[in-house]
Backbone bond lengths (Angstrom), bond angles and torsions (degrees), N, CA, C in turn:
res aa  C-N    CA-C-N  psi(-1)  N-CA   C-N-CA  omega(-1)  CA-C   N-CA-C  phi
1 M - - - 1.461 - - 1.527 111.65 -
2 G 1.338 118.30 -41.77 1.454 120.81 178.83 1.517 112.58 59.93
3 T 1.333 116.45 -136.58 1.464 121.22 -176.93 1.525 113.10 -72.42
4 Q 1.336 118.26 -2.64 1.464 120.33 178.78 1.521 112.48 -64.79
5 F 1.327 118.19 -12.91 1.467 117.93 176.75 1.528 110.96 -62.09
6 L 1.338 117.59 -20.78 1.460 120.92 177.60 1.521 112.56 -68.95
7 S 1.329 117.27 -17.96 1.467 121.53 -179.84 1.518 112.69 -94.89
8 L 1.328 117.64 -0.42 1.461 120.46 -177.34 1.521 111.33 -82.85
9 P 1.337 118.42 141.90 1.470 120.59 170.27 1.522 109.49 -61.14
10 M 1.315 116.69 133.06 1.458 120.86 -177.60 1.521 113.06 -115.67
11 T 1.342 117.00 -0.73 1.455 120.96 173.85 1.523 108.25 -130.19
12 A 1.323 115.94 159.87 1.463 120.14 -179.16 1.524 111.72 -63.83
13 R 1.333 116.81 -36.41 1.470 119.68 179.51 1.527 110.78 -69.14
14 D 1.348 116.92 -38.76 1.461 119.91 174.18 1.517 110.83 -59.27
15 L 1.330 115.91 -43.62 1.459 120.22 -178.48 1.520 111.00 -65.74
16 A 1.337 116.88 -42.25 1.463 120.75 -176.99 1.521 112.66 -71.03
17 L 1.344 117.63 -34.97 1.463 121.22 -175.47 1.519 113.29 -96.94
18 G 1.330 118.03 -12.85 1.455 119.64 -178.58 1.517 111.74 81.70
19 A 1.334 115.27 176.33 1.473 120.68 -176.34 1.520 110.09 -84.42
20 N 1.319 116.62 73.88 1.458 119.92 177.94 1.526 109.68 -107.40
21 P 1.333 118.04 146.15 1.465 120.67 -177.14 1.522 113.94 -91.25
22 M 1.358 118.14 17.05 1.461 119.25 -173.94 1.525 115.36 -126.49
23 L 1.325 120.61 -24.49 1.461 120.42 -175.17 1.527 114.23 -108.90
24 N 1.322 117.76 -33.07 1.462 119.35 -176.96 1.522 110.46 -71.55
25 Q 1.331 116.80 126.35 1.460 121.68 -169.63 1.523 113.34 -98.74
26 N 1.342 119.55 6.79 1.459 120.01 179.45 1.525 112.58 -94.42
27 G 1.340 117.50 1.13 1.450 120.55 174.75 1.508 115.70 80.41
28 L 1.336 118.62 4.50 1.458 119.66 -176.35 1.519 112.11 -68.07
29 W 1.341 117.51 -39.31 1.467 120.52 -178.60 1.522 112.10 -99.70
30 N 1.322 116.91 -14.19 1.455 121.20 176.09 1.532 107.91 -156.06
31 P 1.348 118.03 103.87 1.469 119.16 -176.09 1.518 113.60 -60.75
32 A 1.337 118.32 -22.16 1.463 120.18 178.68 1.520 111.88 -68.70
33 L 1.344 117.86 -18.56 1.467 121.54 -178.15 1.523 113.28 -89.89
34 L 1.327 117.82 -0.07 1.458 119.53 179.64 1.526 109.57 -55.99
35 Q 1.330 116.22 123.55 1.461 121.24 -177.11 1.517 110.20 -135.44
36 S 1.310 115.72 148.48 1.454 122.36 174.92 1.520 108.53 -126.84
37 N 1.313 115.92 160.94 1.457 119.62 176.42 1.525 110.00 -61.15
38 A 1.320 116.27 137.36 1.468 120.32 -175.30 1.524 112.72 -62.29
39 T 1.337 117.88 -22.10 1.464 120.83 -176.84 1.519 112.82 -87.41
40 G 1.333 119.10 -10.52 1.460 118.94 -178.80 1.514 112.80 167.60
41 S 1.314 114.45 -167.54 1.460 121.51 -176.41 1.522 110.91 -82.41
42 E 1.332 115.00 168.71 1.464 120.97 -177.12 1.523 109.96 -139.23
43 I 1.324 116.64 137.54 1.458 123.68 173.06 1.516 107.71 -114.63
44 N 1.331 117.34 132.01 1.457 120.11 178.96 1.516 110.86 -134.53
45 F 1.326 114.77 145.99 1.465 122.23 179.71 1.520 108.80 -131.78
46 S 1.328 116.61 136.10 1.464 121.89 -179.65 1.520 109.75 -129.83
47 Y 1.333 114.97 144.22 1.471 119.78 177.87 1.514 108.79 -152.41
48 G 1.348 115.60 145.42 1.457 119.40 176.32 1.510 111.42 173.29
49 K 1.332 114.20 -164.32 1.455 122.16 -177.54 1.525 109.84 -122.93
50 G 1.334 115.18 137.77 1.449 121.33 174.05 1.506 110.97 -100.25
51 M 1.324 115.91 -171.14 1.454 120.22 178.77 1.526 110.45 -61.45
52 G 1.341 116.49 145.98 1.451 120.74 -179.84 1.511 113.56 69.15
53 D 1.341 117.51 25.38 1.465 123.63 178.98 1.525 111.87 62.20
54 L 1.323 117.09 31.31 1.460 122.06 177.71 1.520 109.88 -74.20
55 E 1.317 116.95 128.24 1.465 121.52 179.64 1.515 109.80 -81.96
56 L 1.343 116.93 128.85 1.456 122.58 -177.34 1.525 109.61 -125.56
57 S 1.319 116.57 138.15 1.463 120.26 175.09 1.527 109.17 -153.49
58 A 1.321 115.72 152.89 1.461 121.56 -179.50 1.524 109.08 -151.68
59 L 1.337 115.46 145.83 1.449 122.58 176.77 1.521 107.40 -133.23
60 G 1.328 117.05 126.26 1.453 120.03 -175.31 1.520 113.04 -133.33
61 F 1.330 115.48 154.26 1.461 122.93 175.86 1.520 107.73 -136.84
62 T 1.336 116.26 128.08 1.464 122.15 -179.49 1.514 109.45 -127.76
63 S 1.338 115.71 135.25 1.460 119.79 -175.86 1.518 110.54 -143.37
64 P 1.347 118.27 129.67 1.471 120.75 175.84 1.517 110.97 -88.00
65 K 1.340 115.67 148.38 1.455 121.29 174.33 1.517 108.08 -150.12
66 G 1.320 116.32 97.49 1.448 121.16 -175.75 1.523 110.64 65.53
67 V 1.343 115.89 -127.99 1.468 120.25 179.59 1.526 111.43 -84.94
68 L 1.343 117.59 -0.48 1.463 121.76 -178.39 1.526 110.57 -101.00
69 T 1.317 115.90 149.70 1.461 122.42 168.67 1.518 107.41 -126.99
70 R 1.328 115.69 126.37 1.463 120.88 -177.84 1.516 109.42 -110.34
71 G 1.325 116.11 142.33 1.451 120.30 -179.34 1.512 112.28 -139.82
72 L 1.320 115.97 144.69 1.461 123.25 175.44 1.522 107.31 -133.09
73 K 1.333 116.49 127.73 1.464 119.67 -176.89 1.519 110.17 -138.83
74 F 1.342 116.01 136.17 1.457 123.35 173.05 1.520 108.12 -110.80
75 R 1.347 116.76 133.76 1.464 121.67 179.78 1.524 110.30 -127.74
76 Y 1.336 115.74 143.73 1.461 121.28 179.75 1.516 109.50 -139.80
77 A 1.324 116.44 135.85 1.463 122.78 172.52 1.520 107.48 -135.39
78 G 1.338 117.68 131.01 1.456 118.63 -175.43 1.514 114.42 -154.60
79 L 1.321 114.53 154.52 1.455 123.97 172.50 1.521 108.14 -122.41
80 S 1.313 117.59 137.17 1.462 121.94 178.81 1.527 110.13 -121.29
81 D 1.319 115.81 171.53 1.475 122.96 178.51 1.526 112.29 59.26
82 L 1.336 117.25 32.37 1.455 119.41 170.71 1.523 108.94 -74.88
83 E 1.336 117.31 147.71 1.455 121.79 -174.33 1.521 111.21 -109.14
84 L 1.337 116.16 132.01 1.454 122.62 174.04 1.523 108.55 -94.52
85 R 1.340 116.80 118.98 1.463 122.17 -177.89 1.524 110.87 -132.87
86 E 1.300 115.62 157.93 1.456 121.44 173.27 1.528 109.14 -80.05
87 D 1.339 116.06 173.58 1.466 120.00 -178.99 1.524 111.77 -87.22
88 K 1.340 115.87 36.55 1.458 121.60 174.40 1.521 107.99 -144.82
89 P 1.326 118.86 154.84 1.468 121.12 -177.72 1.525 111.87 -59.82
90 Q 1.317 116.66 137.07 1.455 121.64 175.94 1.517 108.88 -152.67
91 T 1.331 115.69 148.87 1.453 120.70 -175.66 1.518 112.33 -68.54
92 N 1.328 116.39 -47.16 1.459 121.02 -176.65 1.523 110.47 -117.23
93 P 1.315 117.45 145.92 1.475 119.90 177.57 1.525 111.12 -70.36
94 L 1.327 115.70 158.93 1.463 120.59 176.81 1.528 111.04 -69.75
95 A 1.319 115.98 -32.77 1.466 120.18 -178.88 1.524 108.93 -165.54
96 Y 1.310 114.60 163.07 1.465 121.85 171.10 1.535 108.14 -109.98
97 F 1.321 116.56 144.79 1.455 119.61 -179.86 1.522 109.30 -151.36
98 S 1.321 115.84 176.34 1.465 121.42 -178.54 1.513 109.69 -129.35
99 A 1.325 115.78 163.12 1.458 123.39 174.62 1.520 107.38 -133.13
100 N 1.319 117.02 137.09 1.457 118.55 -178.47 1.519 111.36 -154.15
101 G 1.323 114.14 161.46 1.447 121.91 174.22 1.517 109.28 -133.84
102 M 1.330 116.65 140.65 1.456 122.05 -179.89 1.525 109.58 -133.09
103 A 1.324 115.92 147.01 1.456 121.31 178.50 1.516 109.32 -143.59
104 M 1.333 115.76 141.50 1.457 122.18 173.36 1.523 108.22 -120.27
105 D 1.331 116.52 118.80 1.466 122.27 -176.76 1.521 110.39 -107.17
106 M 1.320 115.67 133.84 1.469 122.13 171.91 1.523 107.20 -120.11
107 T 1.337 116.28 115.64 1.466 121.90 -171.85 1.518 110.86 -119.02
108 L 1.321 114.71 142.73 1.458 121.70 174.80 1.521 108.02 -131.63
109 A 1.331 117.14 122.72 1.465 123.03 177.83 1.524 109.02 -116.46
110 F 1.328 117.11 140.59 1.462 121.26 -177.33 1.521 109.25 -152.93
111 A 1.327 116.33 168.25 1.459 120.93 -175.63 1.520 110.44 -137.74
112 F 1.338 115.12 146.79 1.454 123.74 169.54 1.523 107.05 -123.38
113 G 1.316 116.38 96.83 1.455 119.61 -175.42 1.523 110.55 65.69
114 Q 1.332 116.83 -121.59 1.460 122.56 179.71 1.518 113.01 -89.41
115 Q 1.339 117.28 -2.35 1.459 121.51 -178.11 1.536 109.27 -96.27
116 H 1.327 117.12 124.65 1.458 122.11 -179.01 1.534 109.51 -114.75
117 F 1.331 115.49 132.98 1.456 121.36 -177.16 1.525 109.98 -128.63
118 G 1.333 115.08 158.56 1.453 119.66 176.56 1.512 111.23 -155.06
119 I 1.328 115.59 149.96 1.456 121.42 178.13 1.523 108.84 -141.11
120 T 1.329 116.57 140.23 1.463 122.84 178.18 1.519 109.60 -125.92
121 M 1.324 115.50 132.75 1.465 122.29 169.78 1.525 107.55 -104.79
122 R 1.333 116.73 134.72 1.471 120.05 -171.98 1.522 111.44 -132.07
123 W 1.328 115.03 129.65 1.468 121.70 170.15 1.520 107.91 -98.90
124 I 1.331 117.58 132.43 1.458 122.58 -174.60 1.522 109.57 -126.23
125 E 1.316 116.48 138.96 1.462 121.47 172.58 1.518 109.22 -142.55
126 M 1.329 116.92 134.82 1.458 121.52 176.68 1.519 109.09 -136.12
127 S 1.323 116.22 147.45 1.454 120.80 -177.66 1.517 110.34 -141.29
128 L 1.322 115.56 148.94 1.458 123.56 176.72 1.517 107.54 -144.79
129 Y 1.330 115.55 115.48 1.464 122.07 -176.46 1.522 109.01 57.14
130 M 1.339 120.15 -112.37 1.454 122.35 -178.10 1.529 112.74 -104.27
131 E 1.330 117.34 3.12 1.458 121.46 -177.48 1.528 110.59 -101.08
132 K 1.343 115.71 146.08 1.455 121.31 179.35 1.522 110.91 -138.76
133 S 1.328 114.83 156.04 1.450 121.77 173.74 1.513 107.91 -145.82
134 H 1.331 117.12 145.91 1.457 120.85 177.23 1.518 109.01 -138.80
135 G 1.317 115.60 163.24 1.459 118.75 -178.10 1.517 112.42 -170.45
136 L 1.321 115.06 179.95 1.452 123.32 178.43 1.518 109.54 -125.50
137 A 1.321 116.18 145.29 1.466 121.19 178.13 1.520 109.24 -144.75
138 M 1.337 114.95 162.68 1.458 121.48 178.88 1.522 109.90 -135.32
139 D 1.338 115.68 147.67 1.464 123.17 172.20 1.523 108.77 -119.70
140 F 1.332 116.02 147.19 1.458 121.75 174.65 1.525 108.69 -130.58
141 G 1.336 116.71 139.37 1.457 120.18 -178.98 1.516 112.94 -143.56
142 Y 1.336 114.96 159.70 1.470 121.92 -179.37 1.514 108.54 -153.31
143 W 1.355 116.51 146.04 1.458 121.00 168.35 1.519 109.32 -155.70
144 R 1.327 115.18 159.81 1.457 121.49 175.85 1.521 109.76 -152.59
145 Q 1.324 114.89 158.78 1.459 121.55 177.50 1.521 109.49 -75.71
146 I 1.344 116.87 139.79 1.460 121.43 173.18 1.529 108.04 -125.43
147 L 1.310 116.08 133.56 1.456 121.16 -171.84 1.522 108.33 54.89
148 Q 1.316 119.86 -140.88 1.463 120.57 -177.79 1.516 112.72 -105.21
149 K 1.320 117.48 -27.99 1.459 119.92 -172.99 1.527 113.66 -119.53
150 G 1.315 117.28 1.85 1.452 119.90 -176.79 1.518 113.22 -107.79
151 K 1.319 115.51 158.91 1.456 123.14 174.56 1.520 108.69 -135.33
152 L 1.327 115.27 145.83 1.457 122.43 178.48 1.513 107.86 -129.94
153 G 1.344 117.25 134.13 1.454 119.31 -178.56 1.507 113.16 -157.33
154 F 1.328 115.49 164.51 1.449 120.95 175.03 1.525 109.23 -151.87
155 S 1.321 116.62 163.65 1.464 121.31 -179.93 1.519 110.45 -152.62
156 I 1.315 115.63 154.78 1.463 124.32 173.19 1.522 106.66 -123.51
157 L 1.331 116.60 125.00 1.458 121.08 -172.11 1.526 111.72 -119.82
158 N 1.320 115.34 146.53 1.469 124.49 171.00 1.525 113.98 65.35
159 L 1.313 115.43 49.85 1.462 121.05 170.05 1.525 107.90 -87.71
160 G 1.328 117.93 114.05 1.454 119.54 -177.90 1.509 112.92 173.70
161 K 1.333 115.36 -160.24 1.466 120.68 -175.22 1.515 109.87 -151.33
162 M 1.347 115.87 146.74 1.453 123.28 177.99 1.529 109.97 -109.99
163 S 1.337 116.41 154.30 1.463 121.84 174.40 1.525 109.48 -75.87
164 P 1.346 118.53 164.61 1.472 121.04 -177.40 1.525 112.25 -58.79
165 F 1.323 115.10 140.11 1.459 123.25 175.86 1.529 106.40 -120.52
166 I 1.329 117.44 107.03 1.462 125.27 -171.17 1.539 107.82 64.30
167 S 1.336 118.94 -87.15 1.468 119.90 -177.92 1.525 113.18 -127.73
168 E 1.344 118.13 -4.10 1.451 120.38 -176.50 1.532 110.65 -132.56
169 N 1.332 115.87 156.55 1.456 121.23 173.08 1.519 109.41 -86.42
170 P 1.334 119.04 118.69 1.469 120.26 178.99 1.526 111.05 -60.34
171 S 1.322 115.77 142.21 1.460 120.99 176.32 1.522 109.86 -84.23
172 L 1.318 116.48 141.72 1.458 121.31 176.12 1.526 109.93 -86.30
173 P 1.338 117.63 146.33 1.471 121.37 -178.38 1.533 111.84 -78.29
174 L 1.327 116.28 79.11 1.465 121.54 178.62 1.523 110.04 -60.24
175 R 1.344 116.09 133.85 1.463 121.25 -178.03 1.516 109.78 -138.15
176 V 1.321 115.89 141.43 1.459 122.57 175.69 1.525 107.15 -124.85
177 L 1.338 117.37 122.40 1.458 122.25 -176.96 1.526 110.27 -124.53
178 G 1.317 115.46 142.59 1.451 121.88 173.84 1.517 109.77 -143.20
179 G 1.333 117.30 142.84 1.457 118.13 -177.54 1.511 113.38 -165.72
180 I 1.328 114.56 172.17 1.455 122.23 176.19 1.524 108.50 -133.41
181 S 1.325 116.09 153.62 1.464 121.50 174.12 1.513 108.65 -135.25
182 W 1.349 115.21 156.73 1.461 120.82 -177.17 1.520 108.91 -140.04
183 A 1.331 116.52 125.98 1.462 121.68 -178.23 1.520 110.71 -101.30
184 S 1.323 116.89 147.23 1.457 122.53 176.92 1.521 109.16 -150.11
185 N 1.316 116.44 159.91 1.456 122.19 -179.46 1.525 109.67 -133.79
186 F 1.328 115.82 140.62 1.456 120.41 174.28 1.528 107.95 -148.40
187 S 1.333 115.03 123.68 1.457 121.97 -176.85 1.528 109.36 56.19
188 S 1.330 118.67 -126.11 1.463 122.24 179.93 1.522 112.45 -95.34
189 F 1.340 117.10 10.73 1.463 121.80 -179.12 1.525 110.32 -104.69
190 S 1.315 115.95 147.09 1.461 121.78 168.45 1.517 108.21 -123.61
191 N 1.316 115.90 146.83 1.453 120.63 -172.90 1.530 110.00 -135.68
192 A 1.333 116.62 141.51 1.467 122.24 175.73 1.528 108.10 -131.75
193 F 1.317 116.29 117.91 1.463 122.74 179.17 1.526 108.77 -108.47
194 Y 1.319 117.12 141.95 1.454 119.74 179.42 1.527 110.41 -140.87
195 T 1.312 114.57 157.92 1.455 122.20 169.07 1.519 107.73 -143.93
196 S 1.320 117.23 142.79 1.455 120.47 -177.51 1.520 110.62 -147.03
197 L 1.326 114.84 155.80 1.461 123.73 175.43 1.520 108.40 -118.14
198 E 1.318 115.89 144.00 1.461 120.38 -178.88 1.519 109.96 -137.02
199 Y 1.331 115.17 139.85 1.465 120.53 169.52 1.520 107.34 -114.95
200 A 1.329 115.90 122.06 1.466 121.76 178.54 1.524 108.52 -108.43
201 H 1.323 115.95 128.46 1.461 120.94 -178.47 1.525 112.52 -81.60
202 L 1.338 117.05 -22.65 1.466 121.10 -178.19 1.521 109.23 -134.51
203 P 1.345 118.44 97.49 1.467 126.66 -5.59 1.529 110.35 -78.06
204 K 1.322 115.60 166.46 1.464 120.13 -179.45 1.523 109.49 -72.17
205 V 1.320 116.68 105.99 1.456 120.79 -175.07 1.526 108.95 -156.84
206 G 1.330 115.69 147.81 1.452 121.78 172.48 1.515 110.13 -99.02
207 I 1.325 117.23 142.25 1.462 121.90 -175.02 1.523 108.74 -132.53
208 V 1.339 115.92 136.57 1.461 122.61 175.32 1.527 108.22 -110.93
209 N 1.323 116.91 129.81 1.466 122.68 176.94 1.522 109.82 -120.94
210 I 1.327 116.33 134.12 1.463 122.69 175.45 1.524 108.01 -135.07
211 G 1.326 116.75 136.14 1.454 118.25 -178.90 1.510 113.17 -159.14
212 D 1.328 114.71 175.81 1.455 120.84 -177.14 1.527 108.77 -152.89
213 E 1.348 115.14 144.78 1.467 120.84 175.62 1.523 108.85 -131.98
214 I 1.330 115.86 129.01 1.462 122.62 179.40 1.525 108.73 -115.47
215 A 1.330 116.38 132.26 1.459 122.05 176.72 1.524 109.31 -115.37
216 W 1.331 115.94 133.49 1.464 122.25 176.90 1.522 107.66 -138.19
217 K 1.325 116.24 112.40 1.461 122.09 -175.69 1.532 109.33 54.70
218 N 1.333 119.06 -116.36 1.463 121.62 -179.09 1.525 112.78 -98.39
219 L 1.330 117.34 9.71 1.458 121.10 -175.73 1.521 111.36 -107.24
220 L 1.333 115.89 145.67 1.452 123.45 176.21 1.521 109.30 -126.26
221 F 1.341 116.69 139.72 1.457 122.24 176.93 1.524 108.42 -132.09
222 Q 1.332 116.96 132.93 1.464 121.54 -179.12 1.530 110.80 -129.45
223 V 1.334 114.53 150.63 1.457 121.62 172.01 1.523 107.35 -151.00
224 S 1.333 117.59 143.11 1.457 121.02 -179.06 1.525 110.01 -154.84
225 G 1.334 115.06 160.78 1.453 121.83 176.64 1.515 110.42 -135.86
226 K 1.331 116.15 147.28 1.460 122.48 178.86 1.513 109.05 -127.85
227 W 1.351 115.68 134.65 1.455 120.84 179.24 1.518 110.04 -128.57
228 A 1.328 116.76 122.93 1.451 123.88 173.28 1.522 107.60 -132.85
229 E 1.324 116.52 174.80 1.461 120.41 -173.84 1.519 112.82 -59.76
230 E 1.339 117.95 -41.51 1.458 121.01 -176.37 1.523 112.79 -122.12
231 N 1.314 117.45 14.26 1.458 119.40 -178.16 1.518 110.28 -153.42
232 Q 1.324 115.99 130.05 1.457 122.59 173.51 1.531 107.82 -126.65
233 A 1.321 116.08 148.72 1.456 119.86 -179.21 1.518 109.94 -146.37
234 L 1.325 115.63 147.55 1.457 123.71 176.01 1.522 107.97 -123.76
235 S 1.334 116.62 128.88 1.465 121.67 -176.86 1.516 110.64 -125.92
236 A 1.326 115.55 154.70 1.464 121.49 177.04 1.519 108.52 -153.08
237 G 1.333 115.87 160.58 1.451 119.15 178.75 1.509 111.83 -169.18
238 F 1.327 115.82 168.74 1.462 121.45 175.45 1.522 108.23 -148.63
239 G 1.330 115.66 153.89 1.451 120.59 -179.85 1.509 111.72 -143.08
240 L 1.329 115.86 164.82 1.457 123.15 -178.89 1.519 108.80 -139.58
241 K 1.334 116.78 130.13 1.455 122.87 174.38 1.521 108.71 -115.19
242 Q 1.323 115.80 128.90 1.450 120.04 179.41 1.520 108.82 -143.14
243 G 1.325 116.91 105.54 1.449 120.03 -178.69 1.512 112.13 64.72
244 L 1.331 116.57 -125.31 1.464 121.99 -179.11 1.517 112.97 -89.63
245 L 1.333 117.68 -0.35 1.462 121.28 -175.38 1.522 110.66 -113.92
246 G 1.335 116.12 154.59 1.448 121.16 177.42 1.509 111.60 -151.30
247 F 1.329 115.68 154.12 1.461 122.93 -179.33 1.521 108.44 -140.17
248 Q 1.322 116.05 144.01 1.459 121.13 178.19 1.524 108.89 -145.28
249 Y 1.342 116.50 140.92 1.461 121.95 175.54 1.517 108.36 -128.32
250 G 1.347 116.41 137.14 1.453 121.43 177.84 1.510 110.82 -135.15
251 V 1.337 116.37 147.77 1.466 121.51 -179.37 1.520 108.43 -141.96
252 Q 1.334 115.99 146.79 1.462 120.88 -179.11 1.521 110.29 -138.25
253 L 1.319 115.28 135.33 1.460 123.15 175.62 1.518 107.73 -113.76
254 S 1.344 117.03 123.81 1.456 122.03 -174.72 1.515 111.00 -116.80
255 S 1.334 115.74 152.62 1.459 120.95 177.82 1.517 112.73 -74.35
256 Q 1.327 118.85 -5.10 1.458 121.28 -179.59 1.525 112.60 -76.28
257 N 1.334 117.24 -8.66 1.471 122.01 175.93 1.532 112.23 55.65
258 L 1.329 116.53 44.08 1.464 121.60 177.56 1.523 111.34 -113.94
259 G 1.328 115.42 26.43 1.448 119.10 178.79 1.517 112.98 99.12
260 L 1.316 115.09 176.52 1.468 123.13 -177.11 1.521 109.47 -97.51
261 S 1.318 116.69 130.13 1.467 121.25 175.17 1.524 109.19 -93.20
262 H 1.337 117.15 134.08 1.461 119.86 176.73 1.520 109.41 -150.44
263 L 1.332 116.12 143.70 1.456 122.95 -176.98 1.523 110.54 -138.96
264 F 1.337 115.55 148.94 1.460 123.33 174.63 1.524 108.74 -117.05
265 D 1.330 116.41 138.70 1.468 122.70 174.07 1.519 109.30 -116.51
266 F 1.325 114.94 140.30 1.469 121.48 170.39 1.519 106.99 -131.79
267 Y 1.319 117.82 131.14 1.449 118.89 179.04 1.522 111.16 -139.39
268 I 1.333 113.36 151.65 1.464 122.20 -177.01 1.524 108.28 -127.74
269 L 1.323 117.33 128.28 1.446 122.23 173.59 1.523 109.37 -88.71
270 L 1.315 115.72 128.15 1.456 120.27 -179.29 1.522 109.91 -91.51
271 P 1.320 118.44 122.87 1.477 120.64 -177.83 1.529 110.64 -69.20
């Protein structure tokens, strides 16, 4: 997988809604969308499993200050109990080892009138057996309101460089995303529909994302689909907000047949 762990959903809402640059409010796919509760800061924790039994976890802190929103997020993806073997049959492995990737994101989102901007600085480290590589990357994002109920935005993710890993410098998964969302209300329900296009440089592929989120009282429901040349995925999720606490669950079924991805989110609003 290498640096591709940076492209994985790390929260349940990300997993349920897909990689769109308009609805996810933690800034992962568009730093300009980083949002916090208007009454104070927020702490969130996510944990779950990705494809191939990959362990995923994230810890984030978001805080508003005037027209600025600041965010700090730690992400981890790892595999354990990997076996080191020779290129001939043997009963027991020579050793057991793990592979993992970690990232620390520092995000700043701000606005000038109707124009919203965001920037993320990212420290990255990945390791496999006894080898390690580290690097720096940046994300840039933008969005603005269109008409009364629509939003338009785009982002560029993972611009940077890694240190040598064994004999080569790992490539970062450069991504360019653009999308629109549209909000509507009916009775006691509110609805947000989005569609987005993505170009991923590693591997070189175009991706279409379509999704929807419905809110009813303290409940949230999400569904989304992703289409690429050799991979399709269907995601869904639900969440509950009650006072200062919140919970979210997301699940994804992919055509790659590498298992079911699912994540849990827990977040606390600080008064």
